[in-house]
C-alpha positions in Angstrom: 10.4 19.2 4.1 10.3 19.5 0.3 8.0 21.8 -1.7 5.1 19.2 -1.5 5.2 19.3 2.3 6.5 15.9 2.6 9.3 15.0 5.1 12.4 13.6 3.7 12.6 10.0 4.2 8.8 9.8 3.4 7.2 7.8 0.8 3.6 8.5 -0.1 1.7 6.6 -2.9 -1.0 4.3 -4.1 -0.4 0.7 -5.0 -3.1 -1.3 -7.0 -4.2 -4.7 -5.9 -3.0 -6.0 -9.2 0.4 -4.4 -8.7 0.6 -5.8 -5.2 -0.1 -9.3 -6.6 3.0 -9.2 -8.5 5.3 -8.1 -5.5 6.6 -11.0 -3.4 7.9 -10.6 0.3 9.8 -13.1 2.1 8.1 -13.7 5.4 9.2 -16.3 7.9 11.1 -18.2 5.2 8.0 -18.2 2.9 7.4 -16.2 -0.2 4.2 -14.2 0.0 2.5 -11.9 -2.3 2.3 -8.4 -1.0 -1.4 -8.3 -1.8 -2.0 -11.1 0.7 -0.5 -9.2 3.4 -2.2 -5.9 2.6 -5.6 -7.6 2.0 -5.4 -10.1 4.9 -6.3 -12.9 2.8 -4.9 -15.2 0.1 -5.0 -14.0 -3.6 -7.5 -16.6 -4.5 -10.0 -15.4 -1.8 -12.7 -13.2 -3.7 -12.1 -9.5 -3.1 -15.3 -8.9 -1.5 -14.1 -11.2 1.2 -10.9 -9.5 2.1 -10.8 -8.3 5.7 -8.7 -5.2 4.6 -10.2 -3.6 1.6 -8.3 -1.1 -0.7 -8.9 2.3 0.6 -8.4 4.3 -2.6 -8.8 4.0 -6.5 -5.7 4.3 -8.9 -7.5 5.3 -12.1 -10.3 2.6 -12.0 -8.4 0.0 -10.1 -8.8 -0.5 -6.2 -5.6 0.4 -4.5 -4.1 0.9 -1.0 -2.9 4.4 0.0 0.6 3.9 1.4 2.6 6.1 3.5 5.9 4.8 4.5 8.5 6.8 6.5 12.3 6.0 7.3 14.3 7.4 10.2 17.8 6.8 10.9 18.0 3.9 8.5 15.3 1.9 10.4 12.2 1.5 8.1 8.8 2.0 9.6 5.4 2.3 7.8 1.8 2.1 7.8 -1.0 1.9 5.0 -3.9 4.2 4.5 -2.7 6.9 6.5 -3.2 10.1 4.3 -6.1 12.4 4.9 -9.0 11.5 2.6 -8.5 14.8 0.7 -4.9 14.0 -0.3 -6.0 10.7 -2.3 -4.7 11.1 -5.7 -6.1 8.9 -8.8 -4.4 8.7 -12.0 -5.6 7.6 -15.3 
């Protein structure tokens, strides 16, 4: 563990909905915006209708809290797993 009490191989952070739109993921031969995967809906869908709403704020922008871990070279991850008190907003 490091001084921040985070295990090595662990990445914790927030990703805004706008930032997630600019990241592309290759999934089953198709390129998909990461925001589509996190929101559970296409980018063209109004945010109010996303099945998976952002769970934190990054400054004044809606964001998802991410907690990713890696063990023995195999990546595993989940989103929105940090305790509420650990949400960090930046300006």
